[in-house]
C-alpha angles and dihedrals in degrees: 000000000000120000116286094245090062095038099042106021141219105054110233120173111248109258097014096113142023112267114212141146110274143140117290094029117248112252133189150095092289090062091049092050091052091048094047097049092045091053092047092050091052087058096047104037124082106181115182091240092055134257121325097239138308132299116275134210114276101222107125090246121121099221134145093290093055093045088054090051090054090049089052092050093048093047093047095050095040098249129143103287108226105124092242119121105222136144096303094049093046089051092065085057087056092250112128117204136156109356090001097056105141137215092016096296161228094180112259109258096021096108142014115271125209141156111308098027122116139188145097092298089058089053090053091048090053093044091052094049091042090063088070138041090294087083086081089059098043089047100200143041116286114292102176092241119110102224133168092275091054089050089053091051093049091052091046091052091052092048093049092049091049091050087054091057105275107133132195105046114145107240095243141099095251121119101222139146100304091043092054094051090050093046092053093052098037103037118049107183140043101074094102143003113273124214142146111317095015104112133183149102092301087061088057088060092049091050092050092050093047089050090051095048102075092313091283087158119048102166130099120295093242107137093244115128098214137145096294094050091045091052091050092051091048090052090049092049091050092051089049095052096239132121110301107222106124090242118124108219138135095306093051094043088054093049090050090054093049088060098035107075095180118124125206102328118253107266108278117251089243088063098058118106 
């Protein structure tokens, strides 16, 4: 596929505006990211009470279908059900904005990142890459400083995504617009700390990983960070030789990546045109 900003223009950073049904319909890459992740989660999740809705059209347009998807997400995760994607809804996607801005800010995706920059958004960048094979390039848990190793990982992520069919990435180590869109649809955790009672789509990723790693987690893939998920994370932390607290943060993201040798996932079937 081509980059989101050329397929679903205009480019709008995910989480940077309220998404609601209006006339004319809101359009942009942020809508497409929301639609794509929602559809993917419907494929992956198996909550005991059944799926939270039906797949929707991936078109980058916030129409009635997408509003219904937001209503489904809000109802499922116990949020205020108003059909408007705002800070609380973005947070279950693992994207912290407004009052939920994580790691001290700036908001992830709000600026270009390159070697020498620092901040909470750099920490999120590193966390997200550290959940995959790029942990071997970064070489340590997220620090919030964009060093040469992080630059190498960013470039490797772009090259991997391009080899999987994503076209249009600048051949550099800068985290810019196209990189952010790819990171939101290919990496699903790292935007916030995860602990008991904090639920969302990033929890789905953690549950899948814990199920993969020696079947530490055997419960439903439901996005709820309850006792079974906490126990699985604690067991993983113990086996990794890090602090055992049941909280998924930079150390745990990094250890996941050291065991998860997957590169940028092959473009999802829902993203083929």
